[in-house]
N, C-alpha and C positions, 0 to 999 in steps of 0.2 A: 592605587586614585580610585577615588570615589567619587561619580559626577552625580548631582540631585536633580531630581523632577520639581519645578519650580512655574507656576506662572504668572503671566506681565501682561496687564492690560494697558497699551498704549493709550495716547494722547487722543485716538480717533476711536477706540471704543473697541479695538480689536486684540483677542487674549491670545499671544500666541504660549505654547508650550513649550518652555526653554528644558534645554537638560545643559547645567552648570558644574564644572569643574570645580572641586571644593581643595585640591594642592594645588592650588596658583596664588594663593591668599587673593582672590579677587574679592570686591563686594559688589553689593547688587549696582549700586550707580555704572559700574565698570561694565558688568554682564549686561545692561542696557544699551551701555556703548557700542560692546563686542558685536551683539546683535543688533546695533543702526535700529532700535527702537524708537528712537528721538533725534527727530533731523540735527546734524552736526552742529555743535555751539549752542543746543540748548540743554544740557543734561551736564550736570557734574564742571559746570563754570568754573570752581574753583578748585577744582582739582581733587578734591576728595577732602575737602580741609572743617566740612561744616560751617562752610562761612558764607554762602550761599541761597541754600535749598532749593536750586534749580534741579535736583534728582528727590525731590521731597516725594513720599509715595502714600498711599493707600493699603494698611495689610487688613487683606479680606479675609487671612484664613489664623486658625485658633493657634500658629505656630508659637512657641515660645523664643521670644526674641530678648537679645542681653538687655538689661537695663539702659536708659539715656543717658548719655553723658551731660554734663552740665554746660556744655559747648554747644551739645544737638537741641539741647531744650530749651536754650536763650536764641537759637538762630532759627526753631519752630516760634519762641513765640512773637517775632519781625517779621513772619512768612504769611502770603496771603492764601486764602481758600484752605488753613488749615483745620482739618476736624482729629476726635477723637483718637483716633488710629493711626495718624501722620507720623511717620517717622522720613529720615533722612536713608536713599538710598547706600548713599556713600560711608554709613556706618554701620549699616548689614552684612556683615562677614559669611561667606559661602561656606558652611562646615555641614557636616553632616545633618548635623541637629535642624539645617533651612530644610531639609525635604518634606515636601508638598508646600511651601509658600506660595501664596498668593496673593500679589498686590498691582494697585490699580496708578497711573504714575499720576500725578498732579497734575492742574492744570499748567498750562505755561503761563509765568507770572510777567 
């Protein structure tokens, strides 16, 4: 079992140092929900299917992420408050490569 250290800034601007497991097939959206960093029902509305953008976040670190899928790119093209560093949290798997990841949750749309 290998846990990683990541930083998540919530929608109130508070940064949380999080220890995330890499052996549970979790994605970033699930980590945010587990640690209750967003009010219930405001993140992961579609269940992590890249269909709602409620888990949009801004990647603040230089962590190398997997390429965007066509579904993720299409969803972000329709989302609000999209920036150049926007990604969907449900599409970022917690793997050892994500050590040091820093993200900020996008505003609730």
